[in-house]
C-alpha positions in Angstrom: 19.9 35.7 -21.9 22.1 37.3 -19.3 19.5 40.1 -18.9 16.7 37.6 -18.5 18.6 35.3 -16.1 19.2 38.2 -13.8 15.5 38.1 -13.0 14.2 34.7 -14.0 15.6 31.4 -12.7 17.0 28.9 -15.3 14.2 26.3 -15.2 11.5 29.0 -15.4 13.3 30.6 -18.3 13.4 27.3 -20.2 9.7 26.9 -19.4 8.8 30.3 -20.9 11.0 29.5 -24.0 9.4 26.1 -24.6 5.8 27.2 -24.2 5.9 30.4 -26.2 8.3 29.0 -28.9 6.1 26.0 -29.3 3.0 28.1 -29.7 4.7 30.5 -32.1 6.2 27.6 -34.1 2.8 25.9 -34.4 1.0 29.1 -35.5 3.7 29.7 -38.1 3.5 26.2 -39.5 -0.3 26.4 -39.6 -0.3 29.8 -41.4 1.8 28.2 -44.2 -0.7 25.4 -44.6 1.7 22.7 -43.5 0.5 19.7 -41.4 1.8 19.2 -37.9 1.2 15.5 -38.1 4.1 13.3 -37.1 4.6 10.4 -39.6 4.7 7.0 -37.8 8.2 6.2 -39.1 9.5 9.5 -37.7 8.2 9.1 -34.2 10.9 7.0 -32.6 13.8 9.0 -34.2 12.1 12.2 -33.1 12.0 11.0 -29.5 15.7 10.1 -29.6 16.9 13.3 -31.3 14.7 15.5 -29.1 16.0 13.9 -26.0 19.6 14.4 -27.1 19.4 17.8 -28.7 17.0 19.5 -26.3 16.4 17.6 -23.0 19.9 16.5 -22.1 21.5 19.6 -23.5 19.3 22.0 -21.5 19.2 20.0 -18.3 23.0 19.3 -18.2 23.9 22.9 -19.3 21.6 24.4 -16.6 23.1 22.2 -13.9 26.6 23.2 -15.1 25.8 26.9 -15.1 24.4 26.5 -11.6 27.8 25.1 -10.5 30.2 27.4 -12.3 30.6 30.8 -14.0 28.1 31.1 -16.9 30.6 32.6 -19.4 33.1 29.9 -18.8 30.4 27.2 -19.1 29.3 28.6 -22.4 32.8 28.4 -23.9 33.2 24.8 -22.7 29.9 24.0 -24.4 31.5 24.8 -27.8 33.8 21.8 -27.6 30.8 20.2 -29.3 32.3 20.1 -32.8 35.0 17.7 -31.6 32.4 15.2 -30.4 30.3 15.7 -33.5 33.3 15.2 -35.9 34.5 12.1 -34.1 31.0 10.5 -33.9 30.4 11.3 -37.6 33.4 9.4 -38.6 32.4 6.3 -36.7 28.6 6.3 -37.0 28.0 8.1 -40.3 31.2 6.9 -41.9 31.9 10.5 -42.8 35.3 11.1 -44.4 37.5 13.5 -42.4 39.2 15.4 -45.2 42.4 17.4 -44.7 40.4 20.7 -45.1 37.9 19.7 -42.5 40.6 18.6 -40.1 42.5 21.9 -40.5 39.3 23.8 -40.1 38.3 22.0 -37.0 41.8 22.5 -35.5 41.8 26.2 -36.2 38.3 26.6 -34.8 39.0 24.7 -31.6 42.3 26.6 -31.2 40.2 29.8 -31.2 37.9 28.3 -28.5 41.0 27.1 -26.5 42.4 30.7 -26.5 39.1 32.0 -25.1 39.0 29.4 -22.3 42.7 29.4 -21.7 42.8 32.0 -18.9 39.9 30.2 -17.2 41.3 26.6 -17.4 41.6 26.7 -13.6 37.8 26.2 -13.6 38.4 22.5 -13.9 40.0 22.7 -10.5 37.7 25.2 -8.8 34.4 23.9 -10.2 35.1 20.4 -11.6 31.5 19.2 -11.3 30.2 22.1 -13.4 33.0 21.8 -16.0 32.6 18.0 -16.4 28.8 18.3 -16.6 29.1 20.9 -19.4 31.5 18.6 -21.3 28.8 15.9 -21.1 26.2 18.4 -22.3 28.5 19.3 -25.3 28.9 15.5 -26.0 25.2 14.9 -26.1 24.6 18.0 -28.2 27.2 16.6 -30.7 25.5 13.2 -30.5 22.1 14.8 -31.3 23.5 16.4 -34.4 24.7 13.1 -35.6 21.3 11.5 -34.8 19.6 14.2 -37.0 21.8 13.2 -40.0 21.6 9.4 -39.2 17.8 9.1 -39.6 15.9 9.6 -42.8 13.1 12.1 -42.1 9.9 12.3 -44.0 8.5 15.4 -42.3 9.5 18.9 -43.3 12.4 20.6 -41.5 10.2 23.2 -39.9 7.9 20.6 -38.5 10.8 18.6 -37.2 12.2 21.7 -35.5 8.9 22.5 -33.9 8.2 19.0 -32.5 11.8 18.6 -31.3 11.5 21.8 -29.3 8.1 20.8 -27.8 8.9 17.1 -27.0 12.3 17.9 -25.7 10.9 20.6 -23.6 8.4 18.5 -21.7 10.9 17.3 -19.0 12.1 20.9 -18.7 8.6 22.1 -18.1 8.2 19.5 -15.4 11.5 20.6 -13.8 10.3 24.2 -13.6 7.0 23.1 -12.0 8.8 21.0 -9.4 11.8 23.2 -8.5 10.7 26.8 -9.3 6.9 26.9 -8.8 6.9 30.3 -7.2 8.9 31.9 -10.0 6.6 30.8 -12.8 4.0 33.6 -12.2 6.3 36.1 -10.7 6.3 39.6 -12.3 9.2 40.6 -14.6 10.5 44.0 -15.8 9.8 45.4 -19.2 13.5 45.0 -20.2 13.3 41.3 -19.2 10.1 40.9 -21.3 11.8 42.4 -24.3 14.7 40.0 -23.9 12.3 37.1 -23.6 10.5 38.1 -26.8 13.9 38.3 -28.6 15.0 34.9 -27.3 11.6 33.2 -28.2 11.4 34.7 -31.8 15.0 34.9 -32.9 16.8 32.7 -30.5 14.4 29.8 -30.6 11.9 29.8 -33.5 14.2 31.3 -36.2 17.4 29.9 -34.9 16.1 26.3 -34.4 14.6 26.2 -37.9 17.8 27.6 -39.4 19.9 25.1 -37.4 17.9 22.1 -38.4 18.0 23.4 -42.0 21.7 23.7 -41.9 22.0 20.1 -40.5 19.9 18.9 -43.3 22.2 20.5 -45.9 25.7 20.1 -44.6 27.7 17.2 -43.1 27.7 17.3 -39.2 31.4 18.3 -39.1 30.8 21.3 -41.3 27.6 22.3 -39.5 29.3 22.0 -36.1 32.3 24.1 -37.2 29.9 26.9 -38.3 28.5 27.0 -34.7 31.9 28.1 -33.4 31.0 31.6 -34.5 28.5 31.9 -31.7 30.8 32.3 -28.7 32.9 34.8 -30.8 29.7 36.9 -31.4 28.9 36.5 -27.8 32.2 37.9 -26.6 32.0 41.0 -29.0 28.3 41.7 -28.3 29.0 41.5 -24.6 31.7 44.2 -25.2 29.1 46.4 -26.9 26.1 45.8 -24.7 27.6 44.9 -21.3 30.9 46.8 -21.7 33.0 43.7 -21.0 36.7 44.1 -22.2 37.9 42.7 -25.5 41.7 42.2 -25.9 44.3 40.5 -28.0 43.1 37.0 -27.0 39.6 37.6 -28.2 40.8 39.2 -31.5 43.1 36.2 -32.1 40.3 33.8 -31.4 38.1 35.7 -33.9 40.7 35.4 -36.6 41.2 31.7 -36.0 37.5 30.9 -36.1 36.8 33.0 -39.2 39.7 31.3 -40.9 38.2 27.9 -39.8 34.8 28.9 -41.4 36.5 30.1 -44.6 38.1 26.7 -45.2 34.8 24.8 -45.1 32.5 27.4 -46.7 34.5 28.9 -49.6 34.4 26.5 -52.6 37.9 25.1 -53.6 39.5 27.1 -56.5 37.1 30.0 -56.2 39.9 32.5 -56.4 41.9 30.5 -58.9 39.4 30.7 -61.7 40.6 32.5 -64.7 38.3 35.1 -66.2 36.7 34.1 -69.5 38.7 35.4 -72.5 36.9 37.9 -74.6 36.2 36.8 -78.1 
């Protein structure tokens, strides 16, 4: 994304992603013989979840990034599991087990370590930081909304329509604020980055994310997403030569420990081997 945003403004970038991802998603679904029809009972929940998961998240995060450092903004965004966990308890009546609480604590501790040196951002760019916190809150709310409603359409169709419907206001924003940039030429490197983001970052990732939300409770799914900023830090080190030190390694250990608690079945390593007869 950083490579693309060096050439393409944020609204136009969102426009490219929504249009090409929507087309790609639709063709994929049609090739599998699945109907794109939206069941009547799913229409209202689809509008609500798309508005929370796509529209508000993208608009608020874009505004936040415009008002603060992008790397700091992305780390603040991953306070989302806290909001998702709290809302799940009150709205979905999800039980906050000891294991999930410890996992959430360890994961958020890892994120806190990453953001710690940049905590001054709340003083230097309070509007951007507060906006990103709201973006994270609505992202967490959207996750709970996905679990709250009973869907009749397949996950892949839900993912596709969420991206398309939620992207309509973003498309309008690009047309209003960045008209000149929409048809501006881009470099080959930027084009490759855009293809990567559309195919893997949007089509594959959105389908996988909605599938995960359908399988796991919101708290567990949200904790799993904490691995993203860790991967971002270490991939930035490899691709952009950004430094990785003790803080980043400690954060990685905490987040991996957090994921282990909620993903490894209890008693897996305590099972005794079957006795030979």
